[in-house]
C-alpha positions, 0 to 999 in steps of 0.5 A: 071873595063873596059879595058879602066880603066886598061889602064888609071891606067897604064898611071897614074902610068907611069906619077908618076914614070917619075916625081918622082922616089923613089930612090936617086943616091948617088954621088961618092958612099958616104957611109955616105950618103947611110944611109940618103936616103930612097932608095939609089943607088950608083952613080957607080951602077946607071951609070953601069945600065944606060949603061946596059939598053942602051945595052939591048934596042939596042939589043932587039929593034923590038923583041917581048916579047914572043921571049925573054922568055920561057913562054906562054899566059894564060887566065882566066875570067879576061883576059890574062896574061903571065907565064914564066917557068924555073926549078932549082936543089936545096937541099930539107930539109935534116932533118928527121921529127922524129928528129924535134918532139923529139926536140920539146918534150924536150922544156918544155916551150911549156906547159903553166905556164912553163917559162925558169926558171921553165924549168931549175929547172925541167930538173935539177930534171930529168924531161927532156921531155914533156912526163915526165912532163905529169907524174906530176899531176900539169902539166898533162892536159896541157902537154897531150895537147902538146903531142897530138898536136905533134902527129898531122898533120904538120899544127897542130904542126906548129900552136902550135909552132907559138902560144907558141914560135912565128911565127918567132921562130927557133922552128917554122922554124924547124917544116917546115921539117914535111911538104911534099916538094910538099906543099911549095910555095916560093914567091917573088913579084916585084912592081912599088913601095911602097904600093898602086902601081900595081904589075908587077911580081909574082914569085912562086917556087914549088917542082915537083919530086925533082926539083924546078919549077919556075912560074913567072906571068908577066904583059905585061901591067898594065891591066893584073894585075887583071888577074894575081891576079885572077890566084894566088889561083890556086898556093896557096891553103889550103894545101900550105906552103908559104915561103918568105923573109920579105913576112909577112911585104911586099909581102903578105900584098901587094898582099892582098891590090891589091886583095882587090882593085879589089874586089877579094877574099883573099888568104886562111890563110896557114902556112907562113915561113918568112925566114928574122927573123930566118936569122937575129937571126942566122947571124946578129952578123957576117954579115953587113946586112941581105938582101937576096943578102948578105945572098946569097954571104956569106952562099949560094954560089950564085953570081949574075951578073949585078943584078938590084937593086930593087929601079930601077925596076919601072923605068925599067918597065916604059921604057918597057911600053913606048917603048914595048922593052922587054930588060929592063924586062930581068934583072927584071925577072932574079932578081925575078927568082933568089930570088925564087930559093935562098929562097929554098936554104936558107930554107934548110940551115936554118932548118939544122943550127937551128936544130943543134944549138937547139939540142946542146942547 
């Protein structure tokens, strides 16, 4: 596609956003109506953010985008894109990998042909680990395969647990402690709406010397989307472990769809830990919902000030596109940055809590 084609894409999406926003403003913050709208925004929240965007536009009028962020212009074969850099101190996974392996060795249902009932009977008779199971002629071949897999590389253990227990199972989550911290990539995206619309921001976090470095690939114009997508494989390689929140259903399929649109090669298939499902399984009985913002308040001690609702992101980015005023971009970038940082906090908390719960069980 030519530069003119990319500019046309931007204009068409801007027109669609202007004429048909995907959210609904719920009058008088009516709680009942919240459940009837696809993307509800309380009227008080909407008015608050209308005031905020006015203040930001006034404050940053005639200010260049590059003067608002600590970033740099990058180039690749498809053109330019903008990278915003920041860092945060977050806890690493405080769990010894040998403890996790010992836990997995006690899970007899990893062996094919053994379900919860048979596992309970075997343990009642004193066969409490897969190693003990390998001493029984009937189970020797299958148990030996499990023992071999559990002594292999972290990715092999992850694949075993994903296949036998499921990708969203707590055992699979706990296996993340086996990977080196530098292999994690915490990912979150911002888009112009539902599937088929362009990306506008990709946030990526990774550990470097114990510090979480956050790289945000920002589109200063819709035409830079292909440049950002082309740059993504530099961050997500074969030895990467992806960490997301609902990323298996949204973020990664969305990225794959946009890469296919431009004819780019897909990202490599790597271990992917989606924190939504282990969070829901652990806490759904004690909180009203399992949105990331709710988990931040209840369990991570994270408080956001003037956080922008995701439903308003396309409209605010459209305002930036029209006026070239970077003010509306600031809350979008901060919202995305905090999402990435919170993923690192949440992974550490979930691994520890699920290990303790599974050990007791």
